[in-house]
N, C-alpha and C positions, 0 to 999 in steps of 0.2 A: 468765471464769466460764462454765461450760458449762450450768448449770441454766437452763432456759427460763422458769421462773417469775420474774415481775418482782418484785424486792425490795420489801418493804413501804414503805421510805423513798421509793422512786421513785413508787409509787402516791400517797403523801401529797403529794409535790411536784407531781405532775401535777394532782391535785385542787386544790391551792392555786393553781396557775397558772391553772386554768380559772376559779376564783372571782375571782382578782385581775383577770384579763382582762375578765370580765363587769362588775366594779365600776368599773374605770377607764374602760371604754368607755361605761358608763352615766353616769359623772360628766361625760364630754365631751358626751354627748347632752343632759344637763340644762343645762349651761352654754350650749350652742347654742340650746336652747329659750328660755332667758332673753333671748337676743338677738332671737328671733323674736316675742317678746311674746305667745306663746300660753299655754295652760295648762301649768303646770309643777308638779312635786311641791313640797311645803312646803320652804322653804330648809333647814330642819333636816335633811332627808334628805341633802342635799349635804354638810352639815357632818358628818353621821354617817358618810358614805362616806369622807370625808377622815380621820376619826378611825379608822375601821376599817383603812385603809391604814397610817396612822401606827403603830397598835398591833400589827397582825398581821404584815405582811411586814417592816416595819422592825425590830420588836422580837423576833419569834419566827422567822419563815420564813428570812430571810437569815442571821441568826446560826447557825441550825441547819445551813444549807448550808455556811457557812464553816467551822464547827467540826468537822463530821463528814464530809460528802461531799467537799468540796474538799480538806480536809487528807488524807483517805485517798487520793485520787487523786494528790496531790503525792507521797505516800510511795511510790507504786508506779511512777510515771513522771514525767519532767520535760517530756514532749512538749507538755503543755498549760499549762505555767506562765504563759506570756504571756497566754493567754486567761483563766486563773483570776485573774491579777493584775488584768486589766481588769474582770472581773466583780466582784471584791471592791471595786475603786475605785467601780464603779457602785452597789454597795450603799450606800456612803457618800454618793455623789452623789444617790441617790434620796431620802435623808433631807433633804438640803439643798433639793432641788426641792420636796419636800412642804412644808417650811416656807414657801417662796416662794408656793406655792399657797394655803396657809392665810392668809398675809398679804394676798394678792390678793383672796381671798374676803372678808376683813374690810373691805378698802377698798371693795369693791363694796357690801357691806352698809351702809357708812357714806355712800358717795357716789353709788351707783346707776349708771345707764347710762353716764355719761361715762368710767368706768373699766372697763366691762365688757369691752372689747376686749382689755385687758391680761390679764384673767383667762382669756379664751378662748385667747389665744396661749400662755400658760403651760400651760393644760390640754392643748392640742393637742401641745405639745412633750413634756409628761410622759407622755401616753398612748403616743406614738411611742417614747419612750425605754424605757418599760416593755415594750412589745411586742418591741423589738429585743433587750432583755436576756433575756426569756424564750426567744426564738428561738435565741439562741446557746447557752443552757443546754440546751434540748431537742434541738437538732440536733448539737451538738458534745460538750458535757460529759456529759450523761446517757448517750449511747451509749458514750462513753469509759469511764465507770465500769463499765458492763456488761462491757466488754472486759478491763479491767485489774484490777478489784478481786476479791479472793478471797472464798470462802465465809465465812472468818473475819472479813474486813472487813465483809461485809454483815451478819453476825450482830450485830456491835457497832453498826453504823449503824442497822439496823432496830430494835434494842432502844432506841436513843436516840430515834428518831422515834416508835416506838410508846409510849414512856414519857411522851409528851405526852398523858396520859389526858384532860386537859381543858386544852389549850393556851390556851384563852380564859378560863380561870377567874379569873386574877388581875386582868386589866385590865377595867374596866367603863366604860360610857357611860351616865350618868344611871341607875346602878344595874343596868344590863343587862350580862350577860357578852357577850364579843365574838361568841360563837356565836349568842346571842339577837339581837345587833345585826345580824349578817349576815342572819338570817331576817327581821328587821324591814325591812331594806333591800330584800330580795328580795320581800317582800309589798307594800312601798310602790311599787316600781318593777318592773312585770311583765316588763320586758325581761331581767331577770336571774333571774327566778323559777325557770326550769327548772334552774339550777345547784344548787338546794337539794338535789336528789335525788342528787347525786354525792358528797356529803360523808358 
């Protein structure tokens, strides 16, 4: 692809990644603050962040990547099949890791400090897992799509991504859309507030 303009789909993915990095890092900060015994956000904020991750990347972002971006790259070259296979396995693994985190948070809510270390360990592992996943996509797969996909490919992919006029509209958390939920989280946790302006 010779056009220097970044495709709309890649801009969406980069914004998604920035938001997800901010939310996951903040989840880890909150869990660490619980162990330090200092002032922490209301526990419902951590639950809301987990819900956001469950409903957005797991239900919308990753399926869009798999169905449109990854499939198009596979159709143009097999040079990245092993990497794409691993990333798609990680999309499934991320869902399992999220369930484990939700269960660990529930145990903490029921049993308190004696089980906090288990929650911290799972959260640290999850944040590292997500960061590595994004790094591989951004450093290997996204550049490869710019190299191998055609204008026609991008027209279809961009239309699919831009067609998410309100990707958050269907799923809600206590009556709030996921877009509203993200803004609630950003307002409640200043560490991620600056990412609100990138969406």
